[in-house]
C-alpha positions in Angstrom: 71.9 200.2 147.9 72.8 199.2 144.4 69.1 198.1 143.9 68.0 201.6 144.2 70.6 203.1 141.5 68.9 201.4 138.5 65.4 202.5 139.1 66.6 206.1 139.9 68.7 206.3 136.8 65.6 205.0 134.9 63.3 207.7 136.5 66.0 210.3 135.7 66.2 209.4 132.0 62.4 209.2 131.7 62.2 212.8 133.4 64.9 213.8 130.9 63.1 212.5 128.0 59.7 214.0 129.1 61.5 217.5 129.6 63.1 217.3 126.1 59.9 216.2 124.6 58.0 219.1 126.4 60.5 221.6 125.4 60.6 220.6 121.7 56.7 220.7 121.6 56.7 224.2 123.1 59.1 225.4 120.6 57.2 223.9 117.4 54.0 225.3 119.1 55.4 228.8 119.3 56.5 228.3 115.5 52.8 227.6 114.6 51.6 230.5 116.7 54.0 232.9 115.2 53.2 231.6 111.6 49.7 232.1 112.2 50.1 235.5 113.4 51.8 236.4 110.1 48.8 234.9 108.3 46.4 237.2 110.3 48.6 240.0 109.6 48.5 239.5 106.0 44.7 239.2 106.0 44.6 242.4 108.2 46.7 244.4 105.7 44.3 243.3 103.0 41.3 244.3 104.9 42.8 247.8 105.7 43.6 248.3 102.0 39.9 247.3 101.0 38.7 249.9 103.4 41.0 252.6 101.7 39.8 251.3 98.1 36.2 251.5 99.2 36.6 255.0 100.3 38.3 255.8 97.0 35.6 254.2 94.9 32.9 255.8 96.9 34.2 259.1 95.7 33.3 258.1 92.1 29.9 259.6 91.0 27.2 257.1 90.4 29.3 254.1 91.2 27.0 250.9 91.8 26.1 251.0 95.4 25.2 247.3 95.6 28.8 246.3 94.6 30.4 248.6 97.2 27.8 247.3 99.7 28.9 243.6 99.1 32.4 244.4 99.5 31.7 246.1 102.7 29.6 243.4 104.2 32.0 240.8 103.1 35.0 242.7 104.7 32.9 242.9 107.8 32.2 239.1 107.9 35.8 238.3 107.3 37.3 240.4 110.0 34.6 239.1 112.4 36.2 235.6 112.7 39.0 235.3 115.2 40.7 231.9 115.7 42.9 231.1 118.7 46.2 229.8 117.1 46.6 227.3 119.9 43.5 225.5 119.1 42.9 225.7 115.4 40.6 223.1 114.2 39.9 222.1 110.4 36.3 223.4 111.1 37.5 226.9 112.3 39.9 227.2 109.3 37.0 226.1 107.0 34.9 228.9 108.3 37.8 231.4 108.0 38.4 230.4 104.6 35.0 230.8 103.4 34.8 234.2 104.9 37.9 235.3 103.3 36.9 233.7 100.0 33.6 235.7 100.0 35.7 238.9 100.6 38.0 237.9 97.8 35.0 237.3 95.5 33.3 240.6 96.4 36.5 242.5 95.7 36.8 240.5 92.3 33.4 241.9 91.3 34.2 245.5 92.4 37.7 245.5 90.5 35.7 244.1 87.3 33.0 246.8 87.8 35.7 249.6 88.0 36.5 248.7 84.3 33.4 250.6 83.3 34.6 253.7 85.1 37.5 255.4 83.1 37.8 258.2 85.6 38.4 255.8 88.6 40.6 253.7 86.4 42.9 256.7 86.0 42.8 257.7 89.6 46.3 257.5 91.0 45.2 256.6 94.5 42.9 253.7 93.0 45.7 252.4 91.0 48.2 252.4 93.8 45.7 250.6 96.2 45.1 248.1 93.5 48.8 247.3 93.1 49.1 247.2 96.7 46.3 244.6 97.0 47.8 242.4 94.4 51.0 242.3 96.4 49.1 241.7 99.5 47.5 238.7 97.8 50.7 237.2 97.3 51.7 237.9 100.9 48.8 236.0 102.0 49.7 232.9 99.8 53.0 232.9 101.1 52.0 233.3 104.7 49.5 230.5 104.3 52.3 228.2 102.8 54.6 229.0 105.7 51.9 228.3 108.2 51.3 224.9 106.6 55.2 224.3 106.7 55.2 225.0 110.4 52.3 223.0 111.0 54.0 219.9 109.7 56.9 219.4 112.0 54.6 220.2 115.0 52.0 217.5 113.9 55.0 215.0 113.2 56.1 215.5 116.5 52.9 215.3 118.3 51.7 212.3 116.4 54.9 210.1 116.6 55.6 207.4 119.3 56.5 207.8 122.2 56.0 211.8 121.8 52.3 211.1 121.1 52.0 209.7 124.6 53.6 212.9 126.3 51.9 215.3 124.0 48.6 214.1 124.9 49.6 214.2 128.7 50.9 217.8 128.2 47.8 219.0 126.2 49.4 219.2 122.8 47.2 218.0 119.9 47.5 217.9 116.1 46.8 221.2 114.3 44.8 221.9 111.0 46.4 222.7 107.8 45.1 225.5 105.4 43.4 223.6 102.5 41.9 225.2 99.3 38.2 225.7 99.1 36.1 222.9 97.8 35.9 223.4 94.0 39.0 225.7 93.6 40.6 222.8 91.5 38.3 223.9 88.7 39.3 227.2 86.9 36.7 229.8 87.3 34.5 231.0 84.3 35.3 234.7 83.4 32.8 236.5 81.6 33.6 239.9 80.6 30.3 240.6 78.7 29.4 244.1 80.2 26.1 244.5 78.1 
């Protein structure tokens, strides 16, 4: 009878270890999913504000149509990319980043172009939207940083031994981090020559 006690205790301990590891991974996975939701929410807020900004700018007489179209097209492209937070790959994040970068670039061109339109610069609605966009850009940076902060403990847990054995068995895998766009380490050249 005593010969069976040791194997039963070992099986129970292994089961408890597996259960504890699984529950820990589920909690960390949910933190990453929640954090990704906040990233998407920040980008959605920016997209909504840009839509309102475009409507405001469209009302300005003789505003450059090509500038508006580039913002509208970049916004459409950025909002068309959806990522499943439970299966984020570096390639998906890079594609998402490129689309968001394209939108940021088009928006920057729009805001520089607005400098040539004094009536638009004095428009209270435009000024309010511009201020909200600046705040939203800060929110996006904070949400992205927090996403990376939640990915790290998850990845640590998934990759450390013996958790990596159980993580693979339960279908948990390493998540991708947000990374800066290639070339972003170089300061952009700014040209204010409007001639």
